[in-house]
C-alpha positions as a Python dict, from the first residue, in 0.01 Angstrom:
ca = {
    (1, 'M'): (0, 0, 0),
    (2, 'R'): (129, 345, -92),
    (3, 'S'): (221, 582, 191),
    (4, 'T'): (6, 890, 230),
    (5, 'M'): (224, 1075, 481),
    (6, 'N'): (179, 1450, 442),
    (7, 'Y'): (476, 1599, 623),
    (8, 'G'): (415, 1940, 468),
    (9, 'R'): (76, 1970, 636),
    (10, 'A'): (221, 1857, 969),
    (11, 'I'): (510, 2102, 949),
    (12, 'R'): (276, 2390, 862),
    (13, 'I'): (35, 2304, 1147),
    (14, 'A'): (314, 2278, 1405),
    (15, 'R'): (490, 2592, 1279),
    (16, 'T'): (176, 2805, 1287),
    (17, 'A'): (76, 2662, 1627),
    (18, 'R'): (415, 2781, 1755),
    (19, 'G'): (353, 3123, 1602),
    (20, 'L'): (659, 3101, 1376),
    (21, 'S'): (695, 3233, 1025),
    (22, 'Q'): (863, 3021, 759),
    (23, 'K'): (1165, 3252, 788),
    (24, 'E'): (1186, 3209, 1164),
    (25, 'L'): (1168, 2831, 1132),
    (26, 'A'): (1426, 2839, 853),
    (27, 'D'): (1659, 3043, 1074),
    (28, 'E'): (1620, 2785, 1354),
    (29, 'L'): (1704, 2506, 1108),
    (30, 'G'): (1987, 2691, 936),
    (31, 'V'): (1820, 2670, 594),
    (32, 'V'): (1669, 2922, 353),
    (33, 'P'): (1298, 3004, 389),
    (34, 'S'): (1227, 2867, 41),
    (35, 'Y'): (1327, 2520, 166),
    (36, 'V'): (1066, 2538, 444),
    (37, 'S'): (814, 2651, 182),
    (38, 'L'): (904, 2353, -39),
    (39, 'L'): (865, 2115, 256),
    (40, 'E'): (525, 2258, 345),
    (41, 'S'): (399, 2250, -14),
    (42, 'G'): (516, 1895, -72),
    (43, 'G'): (781, 2003, -320),
    (44, 'R'): (1046, 1831, -107),
    (45, 'S'): (1023, 1532, 125),
    (46, 'P'): (1210, 1567, 453),
    (47, 'S'): (1478, 1316, 545),
    (48, 'T'): (1473, 1153, 887),
    (49, 'R'): (1749, 1392, 996),
    (50, 'T'): (1542, 1689, 875),
    (51, 'L'): (1235, 1560, 1061),
    (52, 'E'): (1445, 1532, 1377),
    (53, 'S'): (1569, 1890, 1330),
    (54, 'L'): (1216, 2014, 1262),
    (55, 'A'): (1079, 1843, 1572),
    (56, 'R'): (1359, 1994, 1783),
    (57, 'A'): (1306, 2343, 1634),
    (58, 'L'): (930, 2317, 1688),
    (59, 'S'): (974, 2172, 2040),
    (60, 'I'): (751, 1874, 1973),
    (61, 'P'): (825, 1502, 1981),
    (62, 'M'): (911, 1359, 1640),
    (63, 'H'): (645, 1091, 1677),
    (64, 'L'): (381, 1365, 1715),
    (65, 'L'): (503, 1528, 1394),
    (66, 'M'): (478, 1190, 1224),
    (67, 'L'): (129, 1127, 1365),
    (68, 'M'): (18, 1466, 1233),
    (69, 'A'): (154, 1370, 890),
    (70, 'A'): (-6, 1025, 882),
    (71, 'G'): (-261, 940, 618),
    (72, 'K'): (-527, 673, 598),
    (73, 'S'): (-291, 388, 513),
    (74, 'E'): (-77, 463, 819),
    (75, 'L'): (-375, 494, 1054),
    (76, 'R'): (-547, 161, 997),
    (77, 'G'): (-847, 127, 1223),
    (78, 'L'): (-898, 499, 1283),
    (79, 'T'): (-1125, 727, 1088),
    (80, 'G'): (-972, 1046, 950),
    (81, 'A'): (-1174, 1249, 1199),
    (82, 'Q'): (-1049, 1037, 1491),
    (83, 'A'): (-687, 1071, 1381),
    (84, 'Q'): (-721, 1448, 1334),
    (85, 'S'): (-884, 1481, 1675),
    (86, 'I'): (-603, 1285, 1842),
    (87, 'A'): (-336, 1490, 1665),
    (88, 'S'): (-507, 1817, 1757),
    (89, 'E'): (-540, 1717, 2122),
    (90, 'L'): (-178, 1603, 2142),
    (91, 'L'): (-54, 1923, 1981),
    (92, 'E'): (-259, 2127, 2227),
    (93, 'L'): (-104, 1934, 2516),
    (94, 'V'): (248, 1985, 2380),
    (95, 'L'): (193, 2356, 2332),
    (96, 'D'): (31, 2403, 2674),
    (97, 'D'): (272, 2597, 2893),
    (98, 'D'): (93, 2473, 3206),
    (99, 'P'): (-26, 2116, 3145),
    (100, 'E'): (-126, 2074, 3511),
    (101, 'G'): (-359, 2374, 3489),
    (102, 'T'): (-204, 2548, 3786),
}
């Protein structure tokens, strides 16, 4: 079965959730902004090393970035809505500065 991972969508969601511009993310990664744009538009596929760097720059676990990028073939048993809901909730938890609510 063909992979339907959409890393560009995941990168864009995480970047905007962090309030970063493509330029700011590019600066964190040490790349040009057009490379971030190509990643987000699907014009380039990130290597594992790039995904690790992105996750570090976005301060999220790499497996969350991968979950956010997963498509139907990678999420057997879950509906698209369930997967999106899980990813959204996890991202909210990761971005929460006070997860204990204190």
